[in-house]
KOLDO-394264 format. One line per field, with one value per residue: residue number from 1; residue in three letters; chain; x, y negated, z of N, C-alpha, C, O in turn. Coordinates in steps of 0.001 Angstrom, whole numbers, plus 500000, padded with zeros to 6 digits. Atoms other than C-alpha are relative to their C-alpha. Layout:
! residues N
lodren = [NUM|...]
sero = [Ala|...]
doro = [A|...]
n.east = [X|...]
n.north = [Y|...]
n.up = [Z|...]
ca.east = [X|...]
ca.north = [Y|...]
ca.up = [Z|...]
c.east = [X|...]
c.north = [Y|...]
c.up = [Z|...]
o.east = [X|...]
o.north = [Y|...]
o.up = [Z|...]
***
This chain:
! residues 41
lodren = [1|2|3|4|5|6|7|8|9|10|11|12|13|14|15|16|17|18|19|20|21|22|23|24|25|26|27|28|29|30|31|32|33|34|35|36|37|38|39|40|41]
sero = [Met|Pro|Ala|Asp|Ala|Leu|Leu|Val|Thr|Val|Ile|Val|Val|Ala|Ile|Phe|Val|Val|Phe|Ala|Leu|Thr|Leu|Ala|Trp|Ala|Asp|Arg|Gln|Thr|Ser|Ser|Arg|Arg|Leu|Asp|Ser|Asp|Pro|Lys|Arg]
doro = [A|A|A|A|A|A|A|A|A|A|A|A|A|A|A|A|A|A|A|A|A|A|A|A|A|A|A|A|A|A|A|A|A|A|A|A|A|A|A|A|A]
n.east = [500969|500771|501273|500650|499050|500570|501389|499996|499731|500983|500816|499133|500132|501447|500639|499158|500761|501554|499867|499605|501130|501179|499710|500479|501605|500231|499600|500646|501160|499825|499308|500764|500841|499496|499642|501527|500781|499450|500433|501281|500079]
n.north = [498620|500624|500144|498770|498831|499705|499372|498443|499662|500159|498871|498959|499769|500031|499118|499458|500481|499792|498550|499685|500083|498741|498277|500114|499769|498629|499001|500501|499066|498438|499591|500086|498720|498867|500238|499985|498359|499092|499762|499742|498716]
n.up = [500372|500548|499367|500380|499476|498852|500108|500043|498400|498568|499995|499545|498638|499725|500178|498822|498403|499912|500198|498944|499335|500242|499266|498320|499636|499845|499146|498943|499906|500027|498790|499353|500309|499744|498978|498974|500092|499273|498786|500040|500009]
ca.east = [847559|845510|841575|840510|843165|841803|838220|839110|840872|838157|835914|838248|838448|834627|833724|836389|834893|831099|832245|834084|831015|828607|830629|830899|827260|826576|828832|827350|823986|825091|826940|824346|821980|824312|824967|821005|820600|822959|821623|818161|819361]
ca.north = [272534|271780|271455|274418|276915|275917|276480|279845|280261|278931|281431|284127|283781|283175|286289|288073|286488|287605|290911|291422|290012|292460|295499|294157|293392|296808|298677|296628|297959|301564|301670|300279|302868|305197|304002|303528|307300|308617|308211|309227|312565]
ca.up = [183740|181155|181916|179943|181492|184957|184207|183186|186578|188496|187048|187165|190654|191276|189409|191970|194922|194111|193014|196662|198213|196677|197612|201242|201027|200022|202160|205113|204152|203673|206864|208942|207825|208454|212088|213214|211713|213950|217097|216132|215908]
c.east = [498759|498241|499592|500270|499762|498693|499873|500071|499119|499098|500207|499705|498448|499507|500628|499235|498379|499895|500519|498841|498937|500527|500565|498470|499331|500463|499400|498676|499764|500183|499113|498760|500273|500078|498263|499852|500624|499598|498704|499823|499612]
c.north = [499576|500218|501369|501306|499716|500342|501230|500787|500047|501016|501353|500426|500342|501293|501213|499774|500574|501517|501065|499514|500674|501107|499874|500188|501502|501049|499432|500634|500985|500390|499586|500878|500874|500371|500124|501465|500739|500299|500354|501513|500955]
c.up = [498920|500455|499740|500637|501885|500236|500045|501010|500746|499786|500057|501188|500594|499603|501055|501332|499777|499671|501486|501074|499841|500675|501693|500575|500353|500931|501588|499731|500174|501394|501288|500102|500653|501719|500769|499605|500618|501284|500424|499849|501451]
o.east = [497860|498128|499281|499440|500182|498392|499091|499357|498932|498745|499352|499053|498182|498749|499845|498743|497838|498928|500203|498823|498129|499947|500725|497938|498860|499737|499250|498467|498744|499505|499395|498166|499513|499974|497971|499127|500276|499734|498318|498762|499550]
o.north = [498862|501037|502129|502199|500578|501001|501850|501739|500930|501645|502161|501433|501381|501763|502063|500594|500535|502238|502249|500107|500801|501749|500835|500877|501987|501953|500330|501589|501332|501259|500239|501050|501457|501514|500748|502105|501916|501434|500356|502135|502182]
o.up = [499367|501367|500656|500806|502657|501231|500765|501321|501583|500783|500420|501466|501198|500452|501480|502108|500883|499913|501603|502153|500761|501551|502445|501445|501382|501342|502417|500479|500770|501941|502292|501166|501426|502163|501789|500366|500531|501741|501593|499792|501384]
***
């Protein structure tokens, strides 16, 4: 596998990983607020 193809593959995988971590972080932020607000009612 040429070095440039390997570099592009690593960059694309890194972009997907960052996107997945961002979605997981945002979901955790919103779901924790939702769970915190429920017992206070």
